[in-house]
C-alpha positions as CSV (number, residue, x, y, z in Angstrom):
1,M,0.0,0.0,0.0
2,I,1.1,3.6,-0.6
3,N,1.6,6.0,2.2
4,Q,-0.5,9.1,2.1
5,Y,1.4,12.2,1.2
6,K,0.9,15.6,2.8
7,F,1.2,18.7,0.7
8,E,3.7,21.3,2.0
9,D,1.2,24.1,1.0
10,G,-1.9,22.6,2.5
11,P,-3.3,20.3,5.1
12,E,-5.0,17.9,2.6
13,L,-3.8,14.3,2.4
14,R,-3.4,12.9,-1.1
15,D,-4.5,9.4,-1.8
16,L,-4.3,9.4,-5.6
17,F,-1.1,9.7,-7.6
18,I,-1.1,9.7,-11.4
19,T,1.9,9.7,-13.8
20,V,1.7,10.2,-17.6
21,D,4.8,9.0,-19.4
22,D,6.3,6.6,-22.0
23,P,4.8,7.9,-25.2
24,E,4.6,5.4,-28.1
25,S,3.9,6.0,-31.8
26,H,1.4,3.9,-33.6
27,I,1.1,3.8,-37.4
28,T,-1.9,2.1,-39.1
29,A,-3.2,2.1,-42.6
30,I,-5.7,4.9,-41.5
31,E,-3.8,7.1,-39.1
32,T,-0.8,7.8,-37.0
33,F,-1.2,8.5,-33.3
34,I,0.6,8.5,-30.0
35,T,-0.4,6.7,-26.8
36,Y,0.8,7.5,-23.3
37,R,1.2,5.2,-20.3
38,V,-1.0,6.3,-17.4
39,V,0.1,4.9,-14.1
40,T,-2.2,5.3,-11.1
41,K,-1.3,4.6,-7.4
42,T,-4.0,4.9,-4.8
43,T,-5.1,4.0,-1.3
44,R,-8.8,4.6,-1.9
45,G,-11.2,1.9,-0.9
46,E,-13.4,2.2,-4.0
47,F,-10.5,1.0,-6.2
48,D,-10.0,-2.8,-6.4
49,S,-6.2,-2.5,-6.6
50,S,-3.6,-0.1,-5.3
51,E,-1.9,0.3,-8.7
52,Y,-3.0,0.5,-12.3
53,E,-1.2,0.9,-15.6
54,V,-3.1,1.6,-18.9
55,R,-2.3,3.2,-22.2
56,R,-4.4,6.1,-23.5
57,R,-4.4,8.2,-26.7
58,Y,-5.4,11.8,-27.0
59,Q,-8.9,11.0,-28.0
60,D,-9.4,9.2,-24.7
61,F,-8.5,12.4,-22.8
62,L,-11.0,14.3,-24.9
63,W,-13.7,11.8,-24.0
64,L,-12.9,12.1,-20.3
65,K,-13.1,15.9,-20.5
66,S,-16.5,15.8,-22.3
67,K,-17.9,13.4,-19.7
68,L,-16.8,15.6,-16.9
69,E,-18.4,18.7,-18.5
70,E,-21.6,16.7,-19.0
71,A,-21.7,15.5,-15.4
72,H,-20.6,18.8,-13.9
73,P,-21.7,21.6,-16.2
74,T,-20.9,24.4,-13.7
75,L,-17.5,23.1,-12.5
76,I,-14.3,24.4,-14.0
77,I,-12.9,21.4,-15.9
78,P,-9.1,21.7,-16.5
79,P,-8.1,22.3,-20.1
80,L,-6.5,19.9,-22.5
81,P,-3.4,20.9,-24.5
82,E,-5.1,21.6,-27.8
83,K,-3.3,24.9,-28.2
84,F,-0.3,24.3,-26.0
85,I,1.9,23.8,-29.1
86,M,2.8,27.2,-30.6
87,K,2.9,27.5,-34.3
88,G,6.5,27.8,-35.6
89,M,8.0,26.3,-32.5
90,V,7.6,22.6,-33.0
91,E,6.3,20.2,-35.5
92,R,3.6,17.6,-34.9
93,F,5.0,14.3,-33.7
94,S,8.4,15.7,-33.1
95,D,10.1,14.8,-29.8
96,E,9.5,18.3,-28.4
97,F,5.8,18.2,-29.4
98,I,5.2,14.8,-27.8
99,E,7.1,15.8,-24.6
100,T,5.1,19.1,-24.3
101,R,1.9,17.3,-24.8
102,R,2.8,14.6,-22.3
103,K,3.5,17.2,-19.6
104,A,0.2,18.9,-20.3
105,L,-1.8,15.6,-20.2
106,H,0.0,14.8,-16.9
107,K,-1.1,18.1,-15.5
108,F,-4.6,17.7,-16.8
109,L,-5.1,14.4,-14.9
110,N,-3.5,15.6,-11.7
111,R,-5.6,18.7,-11.6
112,I,-8.6,16.4,-11.8
113,A,-7.2,14.2,-9.1
114,D,-6.7,17.2,-6.8
115,H,-10.2,18.5,-7.4
116,P,-12.5,17.8,-4.4
117,T,-15.4,16.8,-6.7
118,L,-14.0,15.7,-10.0
119,T,-11.6,13.2,-8.4
120,F,-14.6,11.0,-7.4
121,N,-16.2,11.0,-10.9
122,E,-17.0,7.5,-12.0
123,D,-15.8,8.1,-15.6
124,F,-12.5,9.4,-14.3
125,K,-12.0,6.2,-12.3
126,I,-12.8,4.1,-15.4
127,F,-10.4,6.2,-17.5
128,L,-7.6,5.4,-14.9
129,T,-8.4,1.7,-14.5
130,A,-10.1,0.2,-17.5
131,Q,-8.1,-1.6,-20.2
132,A,-8.4,-0.4,-23.8
133,W,-11.2,-2.7,-24.8
134,E,-13.1,-2.0,-21.6
135,L,-12.9,1.7,-22.1
136,S,-14.0,1.4,-25.7
137,S,-17.0,-0.6,-24.5
138,H,-17.8,2.0,-21.9
139,K,-17.7,4.8,-24.4
140,K,-20.3,3.1,-26.5
141,Q,-22.8,3.4,-23.6
142,G,-22.8,7.2,-23.9
143,P,-25.5,9.3,-25.6
144,G,-25.9,8.7,-29.4
145,L,-25.2,11.1,-32.1
146,L,-28.8,12.3,-32.4
147,S,-29.0,12.9,-28.7
148,R,-25.7,14.9,-28.7
149,M,-27.0,16.9,-31.6
150,G,-30.2,17.6,-29.8
151,Q,-28.3,18.8,-26.7
152,T,-26.1,21.1,-28.9
153,V,-29.2,22.6,-30.6
154,R,-30.9,23.2,-27.2
155,A,-27.7,24.8,-25.9
156,V,-27.3,27.1,-28.9
157,A,-31.0,28.0,-28.8
158,S,-30.9,28.9,-25.1
159,S,-27.6,30.9,-25.5
160,V,-29.2,33.3,-28.0
161,R,-32.4,34.1,-26.1
162,G,-30.8,37.2,-24.6
163,A,-29.4,38.3,-21.3
164,V,-30.5,36.5,-18.2
165,K,-33.0,38.8,-16.3
166,N,-32.3,37.6,-12.7
167,R,-28.6,36.9,-12.8
168,P,-27.0,37.5,-9.4
169,E,-24.5,40.3,-9.3
170,M,-21.8,37.9,-8.3
171,F,-21.9,36.2,-11.6
172,T,-22.0,39.4,-13.5
173,E,-18.8,40.3,-11.7
174,M,-17.4,36.9,-12.6
175,N,-18.2,37.5,-16.3
176,N,-16.5,40.9,-16.3
177,Y,-13.5,39.4,-14.5
178,V,-13.2,36.7,-17.1
179,E,-13.4,39.1,-20.0
180,T,-10.6,41.3,-18.5
181,F,-8.6,38.3,-17.6
182,S,-8.9,36.9,-21.1
183,Q,-7.6,40.2,-22.6
184,K,-4.7,40.4,-20.3
185,I,-3.6,36.8,-20.5
186,N,-3.7,36.9,-24.3
187,L,-1.6,40.1,-24.2
188,L,0.9,38.4,-21.9
189,D,1.0,35.5,-24.3
190,K,1.8,37.7,-27.3
191,I,4.6,39.5,-25.4
192,A,6.1,36.2,-24.2
193,H,6.1,34.9,-27.8
194,R,7.8,38.0,-29.0
195,I,10.5,37.7,-26.3
196,Y,11.0,34.1,-27.1
197,K,11.4,34.9,-30.8
198,E,13.9,37.7,-30.1
199,E,15.9,35.4,-27.8
200,R,16.0,32.8,-30.5
201,D,17.1,35.2,-33.2
202,Y,19.8,36.6,-30.8
203,C,21.0,33.1,-30.0
204,N,21.3,32.2,-33.7
205,E,23.4,35.3,-34.4
206,M,25.7,34.5,-31.5
207,K,26.2,30.9,-32.9
208,E,27.6,32.5,-36.0
209,Y,29.8,35.0,-34.3
210,G,31.7,32.5,-32.2
211,P,33.2,30.5,-35.1
212,I,33.9,33.7,-37.0
213,H,36.1,34.9,-34.2
214,T,37.8,31.5,-33.9
215,L,38.7,31.6,-37.6
216,W,39.8,35.2,-37.4
217,S,42.2,34.3,-34.6
218,A,44.1,32.0,-36.9
219,S,45.2,34.8,-39.1
220,E,46.1,37.3,-36.4
221,D,49.2,36.4,-34.4
222,A,49.2,39.5,-32.2
223,I,45.6,39.3,-31.1
224,G,44.9,35.6,-31.7
225,D,44.5,34.7,-28.1
226,S,42.2,37.6,-27.4
227,L,40.0,36.6,-30.3
228,K,39.9,33.0,-29.1
229,G,38.9,34.3,-25.6
230,L,36.2,36.5,-27.2
231,A,34.8,33.5,-29.1
232,G,34.7,31.5,-25.8
233,C,32.7,34.3,-24.1
234,I,30.3,34.3,-27.0
235,E,29.8,30.6,-26.8
236,C,29.2,30.8,-23.0
237,C,26.6,33.5,-23.5
238,C,25.0,31.5,-26.2
239,R,24.6,28.4,-23.9
240,A,23.2,30.7,-21.2
241,T,20.7,32.1,-23.6
242,E,19.6,28.6,-24.7
243,R,19.0,27.7,-21.0
244,R,16.9,30.8,-20.6
245,M,14.9,30.0,-23.7
246,A,14.3,26.5,-22.4
247,G,12.9,28.0,-19.2
248,L,10.5,30.1,-21.3
249,S,9.4,27.2,-23.5
250,E,9.0,24.7,-20.6
251,H,7.4,26.9,-18.0
252,L,6.2,30.4,-19.0
253,L,4.7,29.7,-22.5
254,P,2.7,26.5,-21.5
255,M,1.4,28.2,-18.4
256,L,0.1,31.2,-20.3
257,H,-1.5,29.0,-23.0
258,E,-3.1,26.9,-20.3
259,Y,-4.8,30.0,-18.8
260,I,-5.9,31.2,-22.2
261,L,-7.7,27.9,-22.5
262,Y,-9.0,28.4,-18.9
263,S,-10.5,31.7,-19.9
264,E,-12.4,30.0,-22.7
265,I,-13.6,27.3,-20.3
266,L,-14.7,29.9,-17.7
267,M,-16.8,31.7,-20.3
268,G,-18.4,28.4,-21.2
269,V,-19.2,27.6,-17.5
270,L,-20.7,31.0,-17.0
271,K,-22.8,30.5,-20.1
272,R,-24.1,27.1,-18.9
273,R,-25.0,28.6,-15.5
274,D,-26.9,31.4,-17.3
275,Q,-28.7,28.7,-19.4
276,I,-29.9,27.0,-16.2
277,Q,-31.0,30.4,-14.8
278,G,-32.7,31.2,-18.1
279,E,-34.7,28.0,-18.0
280,L,-35.9,28.9,-14.5
281,D,-36.8,32.5,-15.7
282,S,-38.8,31.2,-18.6
283,K,-40.8,28.9,-16.4
284,V,-41.5,31.7,-13.9
285,D,-42.7,33.9,-16.8
286,A,-44.9,31.2,-18.1
287,L,-46.5,30.7,-14.7
288,A,-47.1,34.4,-14.4
289,N,-48.8,34.5,-17.7
290,K,-50.9,31.4,-16.8
291,K,-50.0,29.5,-19.9
292,T,-50.4,26.2,-18.2
293,E,-51.5,24.6,-15.0
294,K,-50.1,26.4,-12.0
295,D,-49.6,23.2,-9.9
296,L,-47.6,21.5,-12.5
297,F,-45.4,24.5,-13.2
298,S,-44.9,25.3,-9.5
299,E,-43.4,21.8,-9.1
300,E,-41.1,22.3,-12.1
301,I,-40.1,25.7,-10.8
302,G,-39.2,24.3,-7.4
303,K,-36.9,21.7,-9.1
304,L,-35.3,24.3,-11.3
305,E,-34.7,26.6,-8.3
306,D,-32.9,23.7,-6.6
307,K,-30.9,23.1,-9.8
308,V,-29.9,26.8,-10.0
309,E,-28.9,26.9,-6.4
310,R,-26.7,23.8,-6.8
311,A,-25.2,25.2,-9.9
312,N,-24.5,28.5,-8.2
313,N,-22.9,26.9,-5.2
314,A,-20.8,24.6,-7.3
315,L,-19.5,27.5,-9.4
316,K,-18.8,29.8,-6.5
317,A,-16.8,27.2,-4.6
318,D,-14.9,26.2,-7.8
319,W,-14.3,29.9,-8.7
320,D,-12.5,30.6,-5.4
321,R,-10.4,27.5,-5.8
322,W,-9.5,28.3,-9.4
323,K,-8.4,31.8,-8.5
324,Q,-6.2,30.6,-5.7
325,N,-4.5,28.0,-8.1
326,M,-4.2,30.6,-10.8
327,Q,-2.5,33.1,-8.6
328,W,-0.1,30.5,-7.3
329,D,0.7,29.3,-10.8
330,M,1.3,32.9,-12.0
331,R,3.4,33.8,-9.0
332,S,5.6,30.7,-9.1
333,T,6.1,30.9,-12.9
334,F,7.0,34.5,-13.0
335,T,9.3,34.1,-10.0
336,N,11.0,31.2,-11.8
337,V,11.4,33.4,-14.9
338,A,12.9,36.2,-12.8
339,E,15.3,33.9,-11.1
340,N,16.4,32.4,-14.5
341,N,17.0,35.9,-15.8
342,L,19.2,36.8,-12.8
343,R,21.2,33.6,-13.3
344,Y,21.6,34.5,-16.9
345,Y,22.9,38.0,-16.4
346,E,25.1,36.9,-13.5
347,E,26.7,34.2,-15.6
348,C,27.2,36.4,-18.7
349,L,28.6,39.2,-16.5
350,A,31.0,36.9,-14.8
351,T,32.1,35.5,-18.2
352,W,32.9,38.9,-19.6
353,E,34.5,40.2,-16.4
354,S,36.8,37.2,-16.4
355,F,37.7,37.8,-20.1
356,L,38.4,41.5,-19.6
357,A,40.5,40.8,-16.5
358,S,42.6,38.4,-18.5
359,Q,43.1,41.0,-21.2
360,T,44.3,43.6,-18.6
361,V,46.9,41.2,-17.3
362,D,48.1,40.4,-20.8
363,L,48.5,44.1,-21.5
364,R,50.6,44.7,-18.4
365,V,52.8,41.8,-19.3
366,D,53.3,43.2,-22.8
367,E,54.1,46.7,-21.4
368,D,56.6,45.2,-18.9
369,S,58.4,43.3,-21.7
370,E,58.7,46.4,-23.8
371,D,60.2,48.4,-20.9
372,R,63.0,45.9,-20.4
373,P,66.4,46.9,-21.9
């Protein structure tokens, strides 16, 4: 059995550990796809074993996300990495693409595992434990195509009926917050991409300058050593720049893209809450206009009021939790970027100071030799 683990940042005890690793490529006559190994270790009593190992492809993760949204329409479901890969940075199925996606899928499952409600979802348990044929069989038990189309049509129809009349002020403030957050996170993402591109161009230029100075030193006897030292400094700075770029691509850029997706998810959650509210409002209006029997509609309104209250409470609790996680992610990521920048400048400064100090010593030696009779 696995010992429970206590977070340093909180009193909660974890009893579910998930790892996504070991990507494998699969090539068939129809398609090429990647599967990932999902290893789960747990001490929960509802699991038949303490450890599971299954393989999942990206479509399986999509299925899980859709099932969670269906079961919990007003909870904030973590995003999948559809847009984590930035255009121009990596190619599909390259090692970098696969590793970036693996990390994102790992984070997706662990965010669900850490969620106080989603972690106990039955479809999540099946995703973690069922073998491929069992999962495929379970998927077929879901709603059919026509049913899904009907749900989509109803959702679209309810979303265009106009503003909700009785929306609580709290959810109007949430909506305004999400709109502002979306604008700012998209702006940060654009700035981060521009910084990354400038760093990449700068690094590529330095990679050319180092060899040029090395070749130049071969034809200059008097300053050959200085040119070689200069080439070494450039190479050191180039390696430092590559490490700083790696920090941006591994931490900052994925985090910003994840929260761009979160902003879209939040808008969808608020819209679904409004749809539930709108359904209640329409029933209340119908009752006021006496379009049908009062007793029947009163019963339906009571059920809808309970549904709206549950939706509101779920979203309010999840909203506070999401904001805390978001603030922690932002703070830790930007702190990491700042620390990487400090290390970069300290390393480059030390490299150049050492080089300039060596040149000062060389000049003194040359002057002393010229002064001798």
